[in-house]
All heavy atoms as a GROMACS GRO file, in nm:
protein
  624
    1MET      N    1   7.860  -1.461  13.471
    1MET     CA    2   7.852  -1.501  13.610
    1MET      C    3   7.738  -1.423  13.676
    1MET      O    4   7.728  -1.303  13.658
    1MET     CB    5   7.986  -1.473  13.676
    1MET     CG    6   7.981  -1.445  13.822
    1MET     SD    7   8.132  -1.386  13.902
    1MET     CE    8   8.261  -1.424  13.794
    2LYS      N    9   7.657  -1.494  13.750
    2LYS     CA   10   7.549  -1.429  13.823
    2LYS      C   11   7.607  -1.353  13.942
    2LYS      O   12   7.697  -1.404  14.011
    2LYS     CB   13   7.448  -1.531  13.873
    2LYS     CG   14   7.365  -1.594  13.765
    2LYS     CD   15   7.256  -1.680  13.826
    2LYS     CE   16   7.165  -1.731  13.717
    2LYS     NZ   17   7.051  -1.802  13.773
    3ALA      N   18   7.557  -1.234  13.964
    3ALA     CA   19   7.608  -1.149  14.072
    3ALA      C   20   7.598  -1.218  14.208
    3ALA      O   21   7.685  -1.199  14.293
    3ALA     CB   22   7.532  -1.016  14.074
    4GLU      N   23   7.498  -1.300  14.226
    4GLU     CA   24   7.479  -1.368  14.354
    4GLU      C   25   7.592  -1.467  14.385
    4GLU      O   26   7.616  -1.502  14.500
    4GLU     CB   27   7.344  -1.439  14.359
    4GLU     CG   28   7.333  -1.552  14.257
    4GLU     CD   29   7.192  -1.606  14.241
    4GLU    OE1   30   7.150  -1.687  14.325
    4GLU    OE2   31   7.126  -1.563  14.144
    5TYR      N   32   7.663  -1.512  14.281
    5TYR     CA   33   7.771  -1.608  14.300
    5TYR      C   34   7.909  -1.542  14.308
    5TYR      O   35   8.008  -1.610  14.335
    5TYR     CB   36   7.772  -1.714  14.190
    5TYR     CG   37   7.647  -1.798  14.189
    5TYR    CD1   38   7.573  -1.816  14.073
    5TYR    CD2   39   7.602  -1.861  14.305
    5TYR    CE1   40   7.458  -1.894  14.072
    5TYR    CE2   41   7.487  -1.938  14.305
    5TYR     CZ   42   7.416  -1.954  14.188
    5TYR     OH   43   7.303  -2.031  14.187
    6LYS      N   44   7.917  -1.413  14.283
    6LYS     CA   45   8.045  -1.342  14.284
    6LYS      C   46   8.125  -1.368  14.413
    6LYS      O   47   8.245  -1.396  14.405
    6LYS     CB   48   8.022  -1.193  14.261
    6LYS     CG   49   8.145  -1.107  14.271
    6LYS     CD   50   8.236  -1.119  14.153
    6LYS     CE   51   8.343  -1.011  14.161
    6LYS     NZ   52   8.460  -1.043  14.085
    7PRO      N   53   8.062  -1.362  14.532
    7PRO     CA   54   8.140  -1.388  14.654
    7PRO      C   55   8.202  -1.529  14.657
    7PRO      O   56   8.311  -1.546  14.712
    7PRO     CB   57   8.037  -1.372  14.767
    7PRO     CG   58   7.931  -1.284  14.709
    7PRO     CD   59   7.926  -1.319  14.563
    8LEU      N   60   8.136  -1.626  14.597
    8LEU     CA   61   8.191  -1.762  14.594
    8LEU      C   62   8.311  -1.770  14.499
    8LEU      O   63   8.411  -1.836  14.529
    8LEU     CB   64   8.084  -1.862  14.553
    8LEU     CG   65   7.965  -1.873  14.649
    8LEU    CD1   66   7.859  -1.967  14.593
    8LEU    CD2   67   8.011  -1.919  14.786
    9TYR      N   68   8.301  -1.702  14.385
    9TYR     CA   69   8.415  -1.696  14.293
    9TYR      C   70   8.534  -1.628  14.362
    9TYR      O   71   8.648  -1.670  14.343
    9TYR     CB   72   8.378  -1.618  14.166
    9TYR     CG   73   8.294  -1.695  14.068
    9TYR    CD1   74   8.157  -1.708  14.085
    9TYR    CD2   75   8.352  -1.753  13.956
    9TYR    CE1   76   8.079  -1.777  13.993
    9TYR    CE2   77   8.276  -1.822  13.863
    9TYR     CZ   78   8.139  -1.834  13.883
    9TYR     OH   79   8.064  -1.904  13.792
   10GLU      N   80   8.506  -1.525  14.440
   10GLU     CA   81   8.614  -1.454  14.511
   10GLU      C   82   8.678  -1.544  14.617
   10GLU      O   83   8.801  -1.544  14.633
   10GLU     CB   84   8.560  -1.326  14.574
   10GLU     CG   85   8.525  -1.221  14.471
   10GLU     CD   86   8.451  -1.101  14.527
   10GLU    OE1   87   8.403  -1.107  14.643
   10GLU    OE2   88   8.439  -1.000  14.454
   11LYS      N   89   8.598  -1.623  14.686
   11LYS     CA   90   8.653  -1.715  14.787
   11LYS      C   91   8.738  -1.822  14.720
   11LYS      O   92   8.844  -1.860  14.770
   11LYS     CB   93   8.541  -1.778  14.870
   11LYS     CG   94   8.477  -1.680  14.966
   11LYS     CD   95   8.364  -1.744  15.044
   11LYS     CE   96   8.299  -1.643  15.138
   11LYS     NZ   97   8.194  -1.702  15.218
   12PHE      N   98   8.691  -1.872  14.607
   12PHE     CA   99   8.770  -1.969  14.530
   12PHE      C  100   8.904  -1.906  14.491
   12PHE      O  101   9.010  -1.966  14.508
   12PHE     CB  102   8.693  -2.014  14.405
   12PHE     CG  103   8.769  -2.112  14.321
   12PHE    CD1  104   8.761  -2.247  14.347
   12PHE    CD2  105   8.848  -2.069  14.215
   12PHE    CE1  106   8.831  -2.339  14.269
   12PHE    CE2  107   8.919  -2.159  14.138
   12PHE     CZ  108   8.910  -2.295  14.165
   13GLY      N  109   8.898  -1.783  14.442
   13GLY     CA  110   9.019  -1.712  14.402
   13GLY      C  111   9.116  -1.694  14.517
   13GLY      O  112   9.238  -1.707  14.500
   14LEU      N  113   9.064  -1.663  14.635
   14LEU     CA  114   9.151  -1.648  14.752
   14LEU      C  115   9.221  -1.779  14.786
   14LEU      O  116   9.337  -1.779  14.828
   14LEU     CB  117   9.071  -1.598  14.872
   14LEU     CG  118   9.027  -1.452  14.866
   14LEU    CD1  119   8.934  -1.420  14.984
   14LEU    CD2  120   9.147  -1.358  14.865
   15ASN      N  121   9.151  -1.889  14.768
   15ASN     CA  122   9.214  -2.020  14.792
   15ASN      C  123   9.325  -2.046  14.690
   15ASN      O  124   9.430  -2.099  14.725
   15ASN     CB  125   9.110  -2.132  14.789
   15ASN     CG  126   9.030  -2.139  14.916
   15ASN    OD1  127   9.065  -2.078  15.016
   15ASN    ND2  128   8.920  -2.212  14.913
   16VAL      N  129   9.302  -2.007  14.565
   16VAL     CA  130   9.407  -2.024  14.463
   16VAL      C  131   9.530  -1.941  14.503
   16VAL      O  132   9.643  -1.991  14.498
   16VAL     CB  133   9.356  -1.983  14.323
   16VAL    CG1  134   9.470  -1.983  14.222
   16VAL    CG2  135   9.244  -2.077  14.277
   17VAL      N  136   9.508  -1.818  14.546
   17VAL     CA  137   9.619  -1.733  14.591
   17VAL      C  138   9.693  -1.800  14.707
   17VAL      O  139   9.817  -1.808  14.708
   17VAL     CB  140   9.569  -1.593  14.636
   17VAL    CG1  141   9.683  -1.514  14.700
   17VAL    CG2  142   9.509  -1.517  14.520
   18TYR      N  143   9.619  -1.848  14.804
   18TYR     CA  144   9.678  -1.909  14.923
   18TYR      C  145   9.769  -2.026  14.885
   18TYR      O  146   9.885  -2.033  14.927
   18TYR     CB  147   9.569  -1.955  15.020
   18TYR     CG  148   9.622  -2.036  15.135
   18TYR    CD1  149   9.681  -1.973  15.245
   18TYR    CD2  150   9.616  -2.175  15.135
   18TYR    CE1  151   9.732  -2.047  15.351
   18TYR    CE2  152   9.667  -2.250  15.240
   18TYR     CZ  153   9.724  -2.185  15.349
   18TYR     OH  154   9.776  -2.259  15.452
   19TYR      N  155   9.716  -2.118  14.805
   19TYR     CA  156   9.793  -2.237  14.769
   19TYR      C  157   9.907  -2.203  14.673
   19TYR      O  158  10.013  -2.266  14.678
   19TYR     CB  159   9.703  -2.347  14.714
   19TYR     CG  160   9.615  -2.405  14.822
   19TYR    CD1  161   9.478  -2.391  14.819
   19TYR    CD2  162   9.671  -2.474  14.929
   19TYR    CE1  163   9.396  -2.443  14.920
   19TYR    CE2  164   9.592  -2.527  15.030
   19TYR     CZ  165   9.455  -2.511  15.025
   19TYR     OH  166   9.377  -2.563  15.125
   20ARG      N  167   9.889  -2.103  14.587
   20ARG     CA  168   9.997  -2.060  14.499
   20ARG      C  169  10.114  -2.005  14.582
   20ARG      O  170  10.229  -2.041  14.560
   20ARG     CB  171   9.948  -1.952  14.401
   20ARG     CG  172  10.061  -1.889  14.319
   20ARG     CD  173  10.012  -1.789  14.218
   20ARG     NE  174   9.945  -1.674  14.273
   20ARG     CZ  175  10.006  -1.567  14.328
   20ARG    NH1  176  10.138  -1.564  14.339
   20ARG    NH2  177   9.935  -1.464  14.372
   21LYS      N  178  10.080  -1.920  14.678
   21LYS     CA  179  10.185  -1.860  14.761
   21LYS      C  180  10.251  -1.964  14.852
   21LYS      O  181  10.370  -1.956  14.879
   21LYS     CB  182  10.129  -1.745  14.843
   21LYS     CG  183  10.099  -1.624  14.756
   21LYS     CD  184  10.051  -1.506  14.837
   21LYS     CE  185  10.032  -1.385  14.746
   21LYS     NZ  186   9.991  -1.266  14.822
   22ARG      N  187  10.172  -2.062  14.895
   22ARG     CA  188  10.227  -2.169  14.977
   22ARG      C  189  10.335  -2.246  14.900
   22ARG      O  190  10.432  -2.294  14.958
   22ARG     CB  191  10.116  -2.262  15.023
   22ARG     CG  192  10.161  -2.360  15.132
   22ARG     CD  193  10.048  -2.440  15.184
   22ARG     NE  194  10.022  -2.551  15.092
   22ARG     CZ  195   9.943  -2.654  15.117
   22ARG    NH1  196   9.876  -2.658  15.231
   22ARG    NH2  197   9.925  -2.748  15.029
   23LYS      N  198  10.317  -2.259  14.769
   23LYS     CA  199  10.416  -2.326  14.684
   23LYS      C  200  10.524  -2.228  14.635
   23LYS      O  201  10.611  -2.265  14.558
   23LYS     CB  202  10.348  -2.388  14.562
   23LYS     CG  203  10.258  -2.505  14.594
   23LYS     CD  204  10.332  -2.627  14.639
   23LYS     CE  205  10.405  -2.690  14.523
   23LYS     NZ  206  10.472  -2.814  14.562
   24LYS      N  207  10.514  -2.102  14.679
   24LYS     CA  208  10.612  -1.998  14.642
   24LYS      C  209  10.619  -1.979  14.491
   24LYS      O  210  10.729  -1.968  14.433
   24LYS     CB  211  10.748  -2.029  14.702
   24LYS     CG  212  10.745  -2.030  14.852
   24LYS     CD  213  10.880  -2.055  14.913
   24LYS     CE  214  10.866  -2.036  15.062
   24LYS     NZ  215  10.930  -2.126  15.146
   25LEU      N  216  10.502  -1.972  14.429
   25LEU     CA  217  10.494  -1.950  14.285
   25LEU      C  218  10.439  -1.811  14.257
   25LEU      O  219  10.352  -1.761  14.330
   25LEU     CB  220  10.400  -2.052  14.221
   25LEU     CG  221  10.440  -2.199  14.227
   25LEU    CD1  222  10.326  -2.287  14.180
   25LEU    CD2  223  10.564  -2.224  14.143
   26THR      N  224  10.488  -1.750  14.152
   26THR     CA  225  10.429  -1.625  14.103
   26THR      C  226  10.308  -1.661  14.017
   26THR      O  227  10.291  -1.777  13.978
   26THR     CB  228  10.529  -1.546  14.018
   26THR    OG1  229  10.558  -1.622  13.899
   26THR    CG2  230  10.657  -1.515  14.096
   27GLN      N  231  10.229  -1.561  13.984
   27GLN     CA  232  10.117  -1.586  13.893
   27GLN      C  233  10.168  -1.638  13.760
   27GLN      O  234  10.109  -1.729  13.702
   27GLN     CB  235  10.035  -1.459  13.872
   27GLN     CG  236   9.948  -1.420  13.987
   27GLN     CD  237   9.862  -1.300  13.956
   27GLN    OE1  238   9.886  -1.224  13.862
   27GLN    NE2  239   9.759  -1.280  14.038
   28LEU      N  240  10.277  -1.581  13.711
   28LEU     CA  241  10.332  -1.623  13.584
   28LEU      C  242  10.379  -1.768  13.588
   28LEU      O  243  10.351  -1.847  13.497
   28LEU     CB  244  10.448  -1.532  13.542
   28LEU     CG  245  10.513  -1.564  13.408
   28LEU    CD1  246  10.410  -1.560  13.295
   28LEU    CD2  247  10.627  -1.469  13.380
   29GLN      N  248  10.447  -1.806  13.696
   29GLN     CA  249  10.493  -1.945  13.709
   29GLN      C  250  10.375  -2.041  13.713
   29GLN      O  251  10.377  -2.145  13.647
   29GLN     CB  252  10.578  -1.960  13.834
   29GLN     CG  253  10.713  -1.891  13.826
   29GLN     CD  254  10.784  -1.885  13.960
   29GLN    OE1  255  10.720  -1.869  14.064
   29GLN    NE2  256  10.915  -1.897  13.958
   30LEU      N  257  10.273  -2.006  13.793
   30LEU     CA  258  10.155  -2.093  13.801
   30LEU      C  259  10.087  -2.103  13.665
   30LEU      O  260  10.049  -2.212  13.622
   30LEU     CB  261  10.058  -2.041  13.907
   30LEU     CG  262   9.930  -2.122  13.926
   30LEU    CD1  263   9.961  -2.266  13.965
   30LEU    CD2  264   9.840  -2.056  14.030
   31ALA      N  265  10.072  -1.991  13.598
   31ALA     CA  266  10.008  -1.990  13.467
   31ALA      C  267  10.082  -2.082  13.369
   31ALA      O  268  10.019  -2.159  13.296
   31ALA     CB  269  10.002  -1.848  13.413
   32GLU      N  270  10.214  -2.074  13.370
   32GLU     CA  271  10.292  -2.158  13.279
   32GLU      C  272  10.275  -2.306  13.313
   32GLU      O  273  10.262  -2.389  13.224
   32GLU     CB  274  10.440  -2.118  13.284
   32GLU     CG  275  10.466  -1.984  13.219
   32GLU     CD  276  10.608  -1.934  13.237
   32GLU    OE1  277  10.684  -1.993  13.317
   32GLU    OE2  278  10.642  -1.834  13.171
   33LEU      N  279  10.273  -2.339  13.442
   33LEU     CA  280  10.258  -2.478  13.482
   33LEU      C  281  10.119  -2.533  13.453
   33LEU      O  282  10.102  -2.652  13.426
   33LEU     CB  283  10.291  -2.493  13.631
   33LEU     CG  284  10.438  -2.470  13.668
   33LEU    CD1  285  10.453  -2.457  13.820
   33LEU    CD2  286  10.524  -2.583  13.615
   34VAL      N  287  10.018  -2.446  13.460
   34VAL     CA  288   9.881  -2.488  13.434
   34VAL      C  289   9.847  -2.477  13.285
   34VAL      O  290   9.748  -2.531  13.239
   34VAL     CB  291   9.783  -2.404  13.522
   34VAL    CG1  292   9.638  -2.434  13.491
   34VAL    CG2  293   9.811  -2.429  13.669
   35ASP      N  294   9.934  -2.408  13.211
   35ASP     CA  295   9.918  -2.387  13.067
   35ASP      C  296   9.800  -2.296  13.034
   35ASP      O  297   9.717  -2.327  12.948
   35ASP     CB  298   9.907  -2.521  12.993
   35ASP     CG  299   9.928  -2.506  12.844
   35ASP    OD1  300  10.002  -2.413  12.803
   35ASP    OD2  301   9.870  -2.586  12.767
   36ILE      N  302   9.792  -2.185  13.109
   36ILE     CA  303   9.696  -2.080  13.078
   36ILE      C  304   9.769  -1.947  13.088
   36ILE      O  305   9.882  -1.939  13.136
   36ILE     CB  306   9.572  -2.082  13.172
   36ILE    CG1  307   9.613  -2.063  13.318
   36ILE    CG2  308   9.492  -2.209  13.154
   36ILE    CD1  309   9.494  -2.054  13.414
   37ASP      N  310   9.705  -1.842  13.043
   37ASP     CA  311   9.766  -1.709  13.043
   37ASP      C  312   9.772  -1.651  13.185
   37ASP      O  313   9.684  -1.677  13.266
   37ASP     CB  314   9.684  -1.617  12.952
   37ASP     CG  315   9.758  -1.489  12.921
   37ASP    OD1  316   9.849  -1.492  12.837
   37ASP    OD2  317   9.726  -1.387  12.984
   38ARG      N  318   9.876  -1.571  13.213
   38ARG     CA  319   9.889  -1.511  13.345
   38ARG      C  320   9.770  -1.423  13.378
   38ARG      O  321   9.724  -1.419  13.492
   38ARG     CB  322  10.019  -1.428  13.355
   38ARG     CG  323  10.047  -1.388  13.500
   38ARG     CD  324  10.099  -1.247  13.518
   38ARG     NE  325  10.032  -1.144  13.446
   38ARG     CZ  326   9.929  -1.071  13.495
   38ARG    NH1  327   9.879  -1.095  13.613
   38ARG    NH2  328   9.878  -0.975  13.422
   39SER      N  329   9.716  -1.354  13.279
   39SER     CA  330   9.600  -1.269  13.305
   39SER      C  331   9.478  -1.352  13.346
   39SER      O  332   9.393  -1.304  13.422
   39SER     CB  333   9.567  -1.182  13.184
   39SER     OG  334   9.530  -1.262  13.074
   40HIS      N  335   9.471  -1.475  13.300
   40HIS     CA  336   9.362  -1.563  13.340
   40HIS      C  337   9.378  -1.605  13.487
   40HIS      O  338   9.279  -1.609  13.560
   40HIS     CB  339   9.355  -1.686  13.248
   40HIS     CG  340   9.229  -1.765  13.263
   40HIS    ND1  341   9.104  -1.717  13.229
   40HIS    CD2  342   9.208  -1.890  13.311
   40HIS    CE1  343   9.013  -1.808  13.255
   40HIS    NE2  344   9.072  -1.914  13.306
   41ILE      N  345   9.502  -1.632  13.529
   41ILE     CA  346   9.527  -1.662  13.671
   41ILE      C  347   9.484  -1.543  13.755
   41ILE      O  348   9.418  -1.558  13.859
   41ILE     CB  349   9.676  -1.696  13.696
   41ILE    CG1  350   9.712  -1.831  13.637
   41ILE    CG2  351   9.708  -1.692  13.846
   41ILE    CD1  352   9.655  -1.952  13.708
   42SER      N  353   9.521  -1.424  13.712
   42SER     CA  354   9.484  -1.303  13.785
   42SER      C  355   9.332  -1.291  13.797
   42SER      O  356   9.279  -1.263  13.905
   42SER     CB  357   9.541  -1.180  13.716
   42SER     OG  358   9.500  -1.063  13.781
   43ALA      N  359   9.263  -1.313  13.687
   43ALA     CA  360   9.117  -1.304  13.688
   43ALA      C  361   9.054  -1.410  13.778
   43ALA      O  362   8.955  -1.383  13.848
   43ALA     CB  363   9.063  -1.317  13.545
   44ILE      N  364   9.112  -1.529  13.780
   44ILE     CA  365   9.063  -1.636  13.869
   44ILE      C  366   9.081  -1.594  14.014
   44ILE      O  367   8.990  -1.604  14.097
   44ILE     CB  368   9.136  -1.769  13.843
   44ILE    CG1  369   9.098  -1.825  13.706
   44ILE    CG2  370   9.107  -1.871  13.954
   44ILE    CD1  371   9.187  -1.940  13.659
   45GLU      N  372   9.201  -1.544  14.046
   45GLU     CA  373   9.232  -1.506  14.183
   45GLU      C  374   9.144  -1.390  14.232
   45GLU      O  375   9.112  -1.381  14.350
   45GLU     CB  376   9.379  -1.471  14.197
   45GLU     CG  377   9.469  -1.591  14.184
   45GLU     CD  378   9.617  -1.564  14.205
   45GLU    OE1  379   9.657  -1.446  14.217
   45GLU    OE2  380   9.692  -1.661  14.212
   46LEU      N  381   9.105  -1.304  14.141
   46LEU     CA  382   9.017  -1.191  14.177
   46LEU      C  383   8.869  -1.230  14.177
   46LEU      O  384   8.784  -1.150  14.217
   46LEU     CB  385   9.040  -1.075  14.080
   46LEU     CG  386   9.178  -1.009  14.089
   46LEU    CD1  387   9.196  -0.911  13.974
   46LEU    CD2  388   9.195  -0.940  14.222
   47GLY      N  389   8.840  -1.350  14.132
   47GLY     CA  390   8.702  -1.395  14.127
   47GLY      C  391   8.623  -1.333  14.014
   47GLY      O  392   8.501  -1.319  14.021
   48ASN      N  393   8.691  -1.298  13.905
   48ASN     CA  394   8.625  -1.231  13.792
   48ASN      C  395   8.583  -1.326  13.681
   48ASN      O  396   8.512  -1.284  13.590
   48ASN     CB  397   8.717  -1.124  13.734
   48ASN     CG  398   8.734  -1.008  13.830
   48ASN    OD1  399   8.648  -0.980  13.913
   48ASN    ND2  400   8.846  -0.939  13.819
   49VAL      N  401   8.627  -1.451  13.688
   49VAL     CA  402   8.592  -1.548  13.583
   49VAL      C  403   8.561  -1.684  13.645
   49VAL      O  404   8.607  -1.715  13.754
   49VAL     CB  405   8.706  -1.567  13.479
   49VAL    CG1  406   8.731  -1.440  13.402
   49VAL    CG2  407   8.832  -1.617  13.545
   50GLY      N  408   8.485  -1.761  13.572
   50GLY     CA  409   8.462  -1.899  13.610
   50GLY      C  410   8.578  -1.984  13.563
   50GLY      O  411   8.659  -1.942  13.480
   51VAL      N  412   8.586  -2.105  13.615
   51VAL     CA  413   8.698  -2.193  13.584
   51VAL      C  414   8.644  -2.329  13.542
   51VAL      O  415   8.555  -2.384  13.607
   51VAL     CB  416   8.789  -2.210  13.709
   51VAL    CG1  417   8.909  -2.294  13.677
   51VAL    CG2  418   8.830  -2.077  13.764
   52SER      N  419   8.700  -2.383  13.434
   52SER     CA  420   8.660  -2.516  13.391
   52SER      C  421   8.718  -2.620  13.486
   52SER      O  422   8.816  -2.594  13.557
   52SER     CB  423   8.710  -2.543  13.248
   52SER     OG  424   8.850  -2.562  13.248
   53PHE      N  425   8.659  -2.738  13.484
   53PHE     CA  426   8.713  -2.846  13.566
   53PHE      C  427   8.855  -2.882  13.522
   53PHE      O  428   8.938  -2.917  13.606
   53PHE     CB  429   8.623  -2.970  13.562
   53PHE     CG  430   8.506  -2.959  13.654
   53PHE    CD1  431   8.377  -2.959  13.604
   53PHE    CD2  432   8.524  -2.951  13.792
   53PHE    CE1  433   8.268  -2.950  13.690
   53PHE    CE2  434   8.415  -2.942  13.878
   53PHE     CZ  435   8.287  -2.941  13.826
   54ASP      N  436   8.883  -2.872  13.393
   54ASP     CA  437   9.018  -2.900  13.346
   54ASP      C  438   9.120  -2.810  13.417
   54ASP      O  439   9.224  -2.856  13.462
   54ASP     CB  440   9.030  -2.879  13.195
   54ASP     CG  441   8.957  -2.985  13.115
   54ASP    OD1  442   8.916  -3.087  13.173
   54ASP    OD2  443   8.941  -2.964  12.993
   55VAL      N  444   9.088  -2.682  13.427
   55VAL     CA  445   9.178  -2.588  13.493
   55VAL      C  446   9.184  -2.617  13.643
   55VAL      O  447   9.291  -2.615  13.703
   55VAL     CB  448   9.136  -2.442  13.465
   55VAL    CG1  449   9.217  -2.345  13.550
   55VAL    CG2  450   9.153  -2.409  13.317
   56VAL      N  451   9.071  -2.647  13.704
   56VAL     CA  452   9.070  -2.682  13.847
   56VAL      C  453   9.162  -2.801  13.872
   56VAL      O  454   9.246  -2.797  13.963
   56VAL     CB  455   8.927  -2.713  13.897
   56VAL    CG1  456   8.930  -2.774  14.037
   56VAL    CG2  457   8.841  -2.588  13.896
   57PHE      N  458   9.150  -2.904  13.790
   57PHE     CA  459   9.230  -3.024  13.811
   57PHE      C  460   9.379  -2.997  13.789
   57PHE      O  461   9.463  -3.047  13.864
   57PHE     CB  462   9.182  -3.138  13.721
   57PHE     CG  463   9.040  -3.182  13.750
   57PHE    CD1  464   8.959  -3.228  13.648
   57PHE    CD2  465   8.988  -3.177  13.879
   57PHE    CE1  466   8.829  -3.269  13.674
   57PHE    CE2  467   8.857  -3.218  13.905
   57PHE     CZ  468   8.778  -3.264  13.803
   58ARG      N  469   9.412  -2.915  13.689
   58ARG     CA  470   9.552  -2.881  13.666
   58ARG      C  471   9.607  -2.796  13.780
   58ARG      O  472   9.721  -2.815  13.824
   58ARG     CB  473   9.569  -2.811  13.531
   58ARG     CG  474   9.554  -2.907  13.414
   58ARG     CD  475   9.606  -2.854  13.283
   58ARG     NE  476   9.564  -2.719  13.249
   58ARG     CZ  477   9.467  -2.689  13.164
   58ARG    NH1  478   9.399  -2.784  13.103
   58ARG    NH2  479   9.436  -2.563  13.139
   59LEU      N  480   9.526  -2.701  13.829
   59LEU     CA  481   9.568  -2.621  13.945
   59LEU      C  482   9.599  -2.711  14.063
   59LEU      O  483   9.701  -2.694  14.131
   59LEU     CB  484   9.459  -2.521  13.984
   59LEU     CG  485   9.442  -2.396  13.900
   59LEU    CD1  486   9.312  -2.325  13.936
   59LEU    CD2  487   9.561  -2.302  13.917
   60CYS      N  488   9.511  -2.806  14.087
   60CYS     CA  489   9.530  -2.898  14.200
   60CYS      C  490   9.659  -2.979  14.185
   60CYS      O  491   9.732  -2.997  14.284
   60CYS     CB  492   9.411  -2.992  14.213
   60CYS     SG  493   9.262  -2.910  14.269
   61GLU      N  494   9.688  -3.026  14.065
   61GLU     CA  495   9.811  -3.101  14.043
   61GLU      C  496   9.933  -3.016  14.074
   61GLU      O  497  10.026  -3.060  14.141
   61GLU     CB  498   9.817  -3.150  13.899
   61GLU     CG  499   9.721  -3.262  13.866
   61GLU     CD  500   9.720  -3.298  13.719
   61GLU    OE1  501   9.802  -3.243  13.642
   61GLU    OE2  502   9.635  -3.379  13.680
   62VAL      N  503   9.931  -2.892  14.027
   62VAL     CA  504  10.048  -2.805  14.042
   62VAL      C  505  10.069  -2.764  14.187
   62VAL      O  506  10.183  -2.766  14.236
   62VAL     CB  507  10.033  -2.680  13.951
   62VAL    CG1  508  10.140  -2.578  13.983
   62VAL    CG2  509  10.037  -2.720  13.804
   63VAL      N  510   9.962  -2.727  14.256
   63VAL     CA  511   9.979  -2.680  14.395
   63VAL      C  512   9.966  -2.794  14.496
   63VAL      O  513   9.974  -2.772  14.616
   63VAL     CB  514   9.885  -2.563  14.430
   63VAL    CG1  515   9.916  -2.442  14.344
   63VAL    CG2  516   9.740  -2.602  14.421
   64GLU      N  517   9.946  -2.914  14.444
   64GLU     CA  518   9.942  -3.037  14.524
   64GLU      C  519   9.836  -3.035  14.634
   64GLU      O  520   9.865  -3.054  14.752
   64GLU     CB  521  10.081  -3.065  14.582
   64GLU     CG  522  10.186  -3.087  14.475
   64GLU     CD  523  10.327  -3.107  14.530
   64GLU    OE1  524  10.357  -3.058  14.640
   64GLU    OE2  525  10.406  -3.171  14.459
   65VAL      N  526   9.713  -3.009  14.590
   65VAL     CA  527   9.598  -3.016  14.680
   65VAL      C  528   9.487  -3.094  14.611
   65VAL      O  529   9.492  -3.118  14.491
   65VAL     CB  530   9.545  -2.876  14.721
   65VAL    CG1  531   9.651  -2.798  14.796
   65VAL    CG2  532   9.493  -2.798  14.601
   66LYS      N  533   9.387  -3.130  14.687
   66LYS     CA  534   9.268  -3.196  14.632
   66LYS      C  535   9.169  -3.087  14.589
   66LYS      O  536   9.168  -2.978  14.647
   66LYS     CB  537   9.206  -3.287  14.736
   66LYS     CG  538   9.297  -3.401  14.772
   66LYS     CD  539   9.235  -3.494  14.871
   66LYS     CE  540   9.330  -3.610  14.882
   66LYS     NZ  541   9.331  -3.685  14.994
   67PRO      N  542   9.085  -3.117  14.491
   67PRO     CA  543   8.987  -3.018  14.448
   67PRO      C  544   8.905  -2.961  14.564
   67PRO      O  545   8.875  -2.841  14.568
   67PRO     CB  546   8.899  -3.093  14.348
   67PRO     CG  547   8.992  -3.196  14.290
   67PRO     CD  548   9.079  -3.237  14.407
   68ARG      N  549   8.871  -3.045  14.660
   68ARG     CA  550   8.790  -2.996  14.772
   68ARG      C  551   8.861  -2.885  14.848
   68ARG      O  552   8.796  -2.800  14.908
   68ARG     CB  553   8.750  -3.110  14.864
   68ARG     CG  554   8.863  -3.166  14.944
   68ARG     CD  555   8.811  -3.265  15.050
   68ARG     NE  556   8.923  -3.329  15.115
   68ARG     CZ  557   8.946  -3.459  15.115
   68ARG    NH1  558   8.861  -3.540  15.054
   68ARG    NH2  559   9.050  -3.508  15.173
   69ASP      N  560   8.995  -2.886  14.847
   69ASP     CA  561   9.070  -2.781  14.916
   69ASP      C  562   9.045  -2.645  14.852
   69ASP      O  563   9.037  -2.543  14.921
   69ASP     CB  564   9.220  -2.812  14.918
   69ASP     CG  565   9.251  -2.938  14.997
   69ASP    OD1  566   9.185  -2.964  15.099
   69ASP    OD2  567   9.342  -3.013  14.955
   70LEU      N  568   9.036  -2.641  14.721
   70LEU     CA  569   9.009  -2.514  14.653
   70LEU      C  570   8.867  -2.465  14.678
   70LEU      O  571   8.839  -2.346  14.667
   70LEU     CB  572   9.035  -2.526  14.502
   70LEU     CG  573   9.180  -2.544  14.460
   70LEU    CD1  574   9.190  -2.554  14.308
   70LEU    CD2  575   9.267  -2.430  14.511
   71PHE      N  576   8.778  -2.559  14.709
   71PHE     CA  577   8.638  -2.524  14.734
   71PHE      C  578   8.603  -2.517  14.882
   71PHE      O  579   8.485  -2.505  14.916
   71PHE     CB  580   8.546  -2.622  14.661
   71PHE     CG  581   8.550  -2.609  14.513
   71PHE    CD1  582   8.633  -2.691  14.436
   71PHE    CD2  583   8.474  -2.513  14.447
   71PHE    CE1  584   8.637  -2.680  14.298
   71PHE    CE2  585   8.478  -2.500  14.308
   71PHE     CZ  586   8.561  -2.583  14.234
   72ASP      N  587   8.702  -2.526  14.967
   72ASP     CA  588   8.680  -2.516  15.111
   72ASP      C  589   8.681  -2.368  15.149
   72ASP      O  590   8.787  -2.311  15.178
   72ASP     CB  591   8.788  -2.593  15.188
   72ASP     CG  592   8.764  -2.592  15.339
   72ASP    OD1  593   8.652  -2.559  15.383
   72ASP    OD2  594   8.858  -2.625  15.413
   73PHE      N  595   8.564  -2.306  15.143
   73PHE     CA  596   8.554  -2.162  15.164
   73PHE      C  597   8.545  -2.128  15.312
   73PHE      O  598   8.460  -2.177  15.384
   73PHE     CB  599   8.430  -2.106  15.092
   73PHE     CG  600   8.429  -2.133  14.945
   73PHE    CD1  601   8.310  -2.153  14.879
   73PHE    CD2  602   8.547  -2.140  14.870
   73PHE    CE1  603   8.307  -2.177  14.740
   73PHE    CE2  604   8.546  -2.164  14.734
   73PHE     CZ  605   8.426  -2.182  14.670
   74ARG      N  606   8.638  -2.043  15.354
   74ARG     CA  607   8.637  -1.997  15.493
   74ARG      C  608   8.546  -1.876  15.504
   74ARG      O  609   8.540  -1.794  15.414
   74ARG     CB  610   8.780  -1.959  15.535
   74ARG     CG  611   8.872  -2.079  15.539
   74ARG     CD  612   9.016  -2.037  15.510
   74ARG     NE  613   9.104  -2.150  15.487
   74ARG     CZ  614   9.120  -2.211  15.371
   74ARG    NH1  615   9.050  -2.175  15.265
   74ARG    NH2  616   9.200  -2.313  15.357
   75ASP      N  617   8.480  -1.864  15.614
   75ASP     CA  618   8.391  -1.748  15.634
   75ASP      C  619   8.462  -1.633  15.700
   75ASP      O  620   8.562  -1.643  15.760
   75ASP     CB  621   8.270  -1.788  15.720
   75ASP     CG  622   8.180  -1.883  15.642
   75ASP    OD1  623   8.168  -1.867  15.520
   75ASP    OD2  624   8.124  -1.973  15.704
   0.00000   0.00000   0.00000
């Protein structure tokens, strides 16, 4: 990941946290529903890793939002 994009990854991660908590899910529950490891959810939420579209789409299905919602970065 390019350092210049780190703040965007972090904003994406904050949106994942927001929608996960809105659904009252733990990281482990979300990870199981999305079929990825809990540590990967943690890394996504912290903005430490990139995410494939497959994972984005599965996240959206589980937390019941549109992809644009995860990319709607608040300033």
